[in-house]
C-alpha positions as CSV (number, residue, x, y, z in Angstrom):
1,M,16.3,7.5,35.5
2,E,15.9,3.9,36.8
3,F,15.2,1.0,34.5
4,L,13.2,-1.9,36.0
5,R,12.4,-5.3,34.4
6,P,9.7,-7.1,36.4
7,E,9.2,-10.8,35.6
8,T,5.4,-11.0,36.4
9,L,2.4,-8.9,36.0
10,D,2.0,-8.7,39.8
11,E,5.5,-7.4,40.1
12,A,4.9,-4.7,37.4
13,L,1.7,-3.6,39.1
14,A,3.4,-3.3,42.5
15,V,6.2,-1.2,41.0
16,I,3.7,1.1,39.3
17,A,1.6,1.4,42.5
18,E,4.7,2.3,44.5
19,R,6.3,4.6,41.9
20,P,3.7,7.1,40.6
21,G,6.3,8.6,38.2
22,A,7.0,5.2,36.6
23,L,6.4,4.9,32.8
24,P,5.6,1.4,31.3
25,I,7.5,0.5,28.1
26,A,7.0,-2.5,25.8
27,G,7.8,-1.9,22.1
28,G,9.0,1.6,22.9
29,T,8.1,2.9,19.5
30,D,6.4,6.0,21.0
31,V,8.2,6.3,24.3
32,M,11.7,6.3,22.9
33,V,10.9,9.1,20.5
34,E,9.6,11.2,23.3
35,L,12.7,10.4,25.4
36,N,15.1,11.2,22.6
37,Y,13.5,14.5,22.0
38,D,13.3,15.3,25.7
39,H,9.6,15.6,25.6
40,R,9.3,13.3,28.6
41,R,11.7,12.4,31.4
42,P,10.1,9.9,33.8
43,D,11.7,8.9,37.1
44,C,11.6,5.3,36.1
45,L,11.0,3.0,33.1
46,V,9.2,-0.3,33.7
47,D,10.1,-2.7,30.9
48,L,7.1,-5.1,30.3
49,T,8.7,-7.4,27.7
50,R,9.5,-10.2,30.2
51,I,5.9,-10.6,31.3
52,A,4.7,-13.6,29.3
53,E,1.0,-13.0,30.2
54,L,1.0,-9.8,28.2
55,A,2.4,-11.4,25.1
56,T,-0.4,-14.0,24.6
57,W,-3.8,-14.1,23.0
58,S,-6.7,-16.5,23.4
59,A,-10.0,-17.0,21.5
60,S,-13.2,-18.2,23.1
61,E,-16.7,-18.3,21.6
62,G,-17.6,-14.8,20.6
63,H,-14.4,-12.9,21.2
64,V,-10.6,-12.7,21.1
65,R,-8.6,-11.5,24.1
66,L,-5.4,-9.9,22.7
67,G,-2.6,-9.4,25.2
68,A,-1.3,-5.8,25.3
69,G,2.2,-7.0,24.5
70,V,1.4,-9.0,21.4
71,P,3.3,-7.2,18.5
72,Y,1.7,-6.2,15.3
73,T,3.6,-8.8,13.3
74,R,1.9,-11.6,15.3
75,L,-1.5,-9.9,15.1
76,I,-1.1,-10.0,11.3
77,T,0.2,-13.6,11.0
78,E,-1.8,-15.3,13.8
79,L,-5.0,-13.3,13.9
80,G,-5.5,-12.1,10.4
81,D,-8.6,-14.3,9.9
82,A,-10.2,-13.7,13.3
83,L,-9.5,-10.0,13.5
84,P,-9.2,-8.8,9.9
85,G,-9.8,-5.1,10.6
86,L,-7.1,-5.0,13.2
87,A,-4.8,-6.9,10.9
88,M,-5.4,-4.4,8.1
89,A,-4.6,-1.5,10.4
90,A,-1.5,-3.3,11.7
91,R,-0.2,-3.6,8.2
92,T,-0.2,0.2,7.8
93,V,1.9,0.8,11.0
94,G,5.4,2.1,10.4
95,S,8.1,-0.2,9.0
96,P,8.6,-4.0,9.5
97,Q,10.9,-3.2,12.4
98,I,8.3,-1.0,14.0
99,R,5.6,-3.7,13.5
100,S,7.8,-6.2,15.1
101,R,8.1,-4.1,18.3
102,G,4.9,-2.0,18.4
103,T,1.8,-3.3,20.2
104,V,-1.9,-2.5,20.3
105,G,-1.4,-1.9,24.1
106,G,1.2,0.7,23.3
107,N,-1.1,2.3,20.7
108,L,-3.9,2.5,23.3
109,G,-1.5,3.9,26.0
110,A,-0.3,6.7,23.7
111,A,-4.0,7.5,22.8
112,S,-3.0,9.6,19.7
113,P,-5.9,10.7,17.6
114,A,-4.0,9.3,14.6
115,G,-3.4,5.9,16.2
116,D,-4.1,3.2,13.5
117,T,-5.8,0.6,15.6
118,H,-8.3,2.9,17.4
119,P,-11.0,3.2,14.7
120,V,-11.1,-0.6,14.4
121,L,-11.4,-1.1,18.1
122,L,-14.2,1.5,18.3
123,A,-16.1,0.2,15.3
124,A,-15.9,-3.4,16.6
125,G,-17.1,-2.6,20.0
126,A,-13.9,-3.6,21.8
127,E,-13.2,-3.3,25.5
128,V,-9.8,-2.4,27.0
129,E,-8.8,-4.6,30.0
130,V,-6.7,-2.8,32.6
131,A,-5.3,-3.9,35.9
132,S,-3.8,-2.4,39.0
133,A,-2.9,-3.6,42.5
134,R,-6.5,-2.9,43.4
135,G,-7.9,-5.4,40.8
136,S,-8.9,-5.4,37.1
137,R,-11.7,-3.8,35.1
138,R,-12.8,-3.4,31.5
139,I,-13.3,0.0,29.8
140,P,-15.4,0.2,26.6
141,A,-13.3,1.6,23.8
142,T,-15.9,4.4,23.4
143,E,-15.0,5.6,26.9
144,F,-11.3,5.0,26.8
145,Y,-10.2,8.1,24.8
146,T,-10.7,11.2,26.9
147,G,-8.7,13.9,25.0
148,V,-5.7,14.5,22.8
149,K,-3.2,11.8,23.9
150,R,-5.2,11.2,27.1
151,N,-7.0,8.1,28.2
152,A,-9.2,6.7,31.0
153,L,-6.4,5.0,32.9
154,E,-6.4,5.7,36.6
155,A,-3.3,6.0,38.8
156,G,-1.5,2.7,39.1
157,E,-3.3,1.1,36.2
158,L,-1.7,-0.8,33.3
159,I,-3.3,-1.9,30.0
160,T,-3.2,-5.7,30.0
161,A,-5.4,-6.8,27.0
162,V,-8.1,-5.8,24.6
163,H,-11.3,-7.9,24.1
164,V,-12.7,-7.8,20.5
165,P,-16.0,-9.4,19.6
166,T,-15.9,-11.9,16.8
167,A,-19.3,-13.6,17.0
168,G,-21.4,-14.3,13.9
169,R,-20.9,-13.4,10.2
170,S,-19.0,-10.2,9.8
171,A,-17.0,-8.1,7.3
172,E,-14.4,-5.5,8.3
173,Q,-12.5,-2.8,6.5
174,F,-9.9,-0.3,7.5
175,S,-8.8,2.6,5.3
176,K,-6.1,5.2,5.8
177,I,-4.7,8.2,3.9
178,G,-1.2,9.4,4.4
179,T,1.3,11.6,2.6
180,R,3.0,8.5,1.2
181,N,2.3,4.8,1.0
182,A,4.4,3.5,3.9
183,M,5.8,4.6,7.3
184,V,3.4,7.4,7.6
185,I,1.1,8.9,10.3
186,A,-2.5,9.0,9.2
187,V,-3.9,12.2,7.7
188,C,-7.2,10.5,8.4
189,S,-8.5,6.9,8.8
190,L,-11.8,5.0,9.0
191,A,-13.0,1.6,10.0
192,V,-16.3,-0.2,9.1
193,V,-17.4,-3.4,10.8
194,I,-20.6,-5.1,9.6
195,R,-21.8,-7.8,11.9
196,E,-25.3,-9.5,11.5
197,G,-27.7,-6.6,11.5
198,H,-25.4,-3.9,12.9
199,V,-22.8,-1.6,11.4
200,G,-20.0,0.0,13.4
201,V,-18.1,3.0,12.0
202,A,-15.3,5.0,13.5
203,I,-12.8,7.6,12.4
204,G,-9.2,8.6,13.3
205,S,-7.1,11.7,12.9
206,A,-10.1,13.9,12.3
207,A,-11.1,15.0,15.8
208,P,-9.4,15.5,19.2
209,T,-9.9,11.8,19.9
210,P,-10.7,8.8,17.7
211,R,-14.5,8.5,17.6
212,R,-17.4,6.4,16.6
213,V,-19.9,7.9,14.1
214,A,-23.3,7.2,15.6
215,D,-25.4,8.8,12.9
216,A,-23.6,6.9,10.1
217,E,-23.9,3.7,12.1
218,A,-27.7,4.2,12.7
219,F,-28.3,5.0,9.0
220,A,-26.4,2.0,7.6
221,T,-27.8,-0.4,10.2
222,A,-31.4,0.7,9.4
223,E,-31.1,1.1,5.6
224,L,-28.7,-1.7,4.4
225,P,-30.6,-4.2,2.2
226,W,-30.1,-7.0,4.7
227,D,-32.9,-9.1,3.3
228,T,-31.9,-9.0,-0.4
229,G,-28.2,-8.5,-0.2
230,A,-28.4,-6.1,-3.1
231,P,-25.5,-3.9,-4.2
232,L,-25.4,-0.5,-2.6
233,P,-26.7,2.4,-4.8
234,D,-24.6,5.5,-5.2
235,A,-27.1,7.7,-3.4
236,F,-26.8,5.4,-0.3
237,T,-23.0,5.6,-0.1
238,R,-23.1,9.3,-0.7
239,R,-25.5,9.8,2.2
240,F,-23.3,7.6,4.4
241,A,-20.3,9.7,3.5
242,E,-22.1,12.9,4.4
243,L,-22.9,11.5,7.8
244,V,-19.3,10.5,8.4
245,G,-18.0,13.9,7.2
246,A,-20.5,15.7,9.6
247,A,-18.9,13.9,12.5
248,T,-15.4,15.2,12.0
249,E,-13.8,18.0,14.0
250,P,-10.5,18.3,12.1
251,I,-7.7,20.8,12.3
252,D,-5.1,22.1,9.8
253,D,-1.6,20.8,10.4
254,V,1.5,19.8,8.6
255,R,-0.1,16.6,7.2
256,G,-3.3,18.1,5.8
257,T,-6.0,20.7,6.1
258,A,-9.3,20.3,7.9
259,E,-11.2,20.7,4.6
260,Y,-9.1,17.9,3.0
261,R,-9.6,15.6,6.0
262,T,-13.3,15.9,5.8
263,H,-13.4,15.4,2.1
264,A,-11.0,12.4,2.2
265,L,-13.0,10.7,5.0
266,G,-16.1,11.0,2.8
267,V,-14.2,9.2,0.0
268,L,-12.9,6.5,2.4
269,A,-16.4,6.1,3.8
270,R,-18.0,5.3,0.5
271,R,-15.3,2.9,-0.5
272,A,-14.9,1.1,2.8
273,L,-18.7,0.6,3.3
274,T,-19.0,-0.8,-0.3
275,W,-16.0,-3.1,0.2
276,A,-17.3,-4.3,3.6
277,W,-20.8,-4.9,2.2
278,N,-19.5,-6.8,-0.8
279,D,-17.4,-9.0,1.5
280,Y,-20.5,-9.5,3.8
281,R,-22.6,-10.5,0.8
282,G,-19.9,-12.8,-0.4
283,S,-19.7,-14.6,2.9
284,E,-23.4,-15.2,2.8
285,R,-23.1,-16.8,-0.7
286,A,-20.1,-18.9,0.5
287,C,-22.1,-20.1,3.5
288,A,-25.1,-21.0,1.3
């Protein structure tokens, strides 16, 4: 197995174009586990850690461009205010050591149904920026996950960044259930993003891919008391939870049963929507 360390993005893209069997590696928090257990044996590893462009982020009016190589620790400390939902999800990832190495780009590349950042990216309406020797393009997060640990990357493409909308008043929540409080793979997870007249909702570890919950989004968007800012009644959050539960397609595995996942997501849905709505109402009062 060869180990290559390109210095620029163009060099990395050239290597990946020339070597179809090459496997990109940044934090290595997923790849090294697969190598150690002999689940994957690529012809070549392409280390991306020297490519400065991948380790930067920028904010412009209306969105943040987060480089694929920015580690979770920097996402938390530098973008906690601009991307609160992603920061919440990042805080639940592994140990401090894993958060110092792991990246959103790596999470996207692995495309695990249980990946912590996926529900937030879906609920926020993010786009994944990818590049190859042929050029670059953006893929809506809703089209990126194509199956269990499969994504929409084409041959020779590399994830370079993720674009997350930030315009207007918003409130974001991420909730996750695991078999313990830390260093755990999600039994199920959920994200809610409220942004000026629209609600985004997405779930993780409860279907073959992370997925948006269109019915719950439509219900909350249409029925939230936008004009009055009133607290949410119990019947409202229960109906929202039912719609979230109906969108699941879970399995039984070592972390939990399908029945438990559906029930737990209903509980998370009620809580996360209430917390997000209360934050949204509070931001209106603060602005006033």
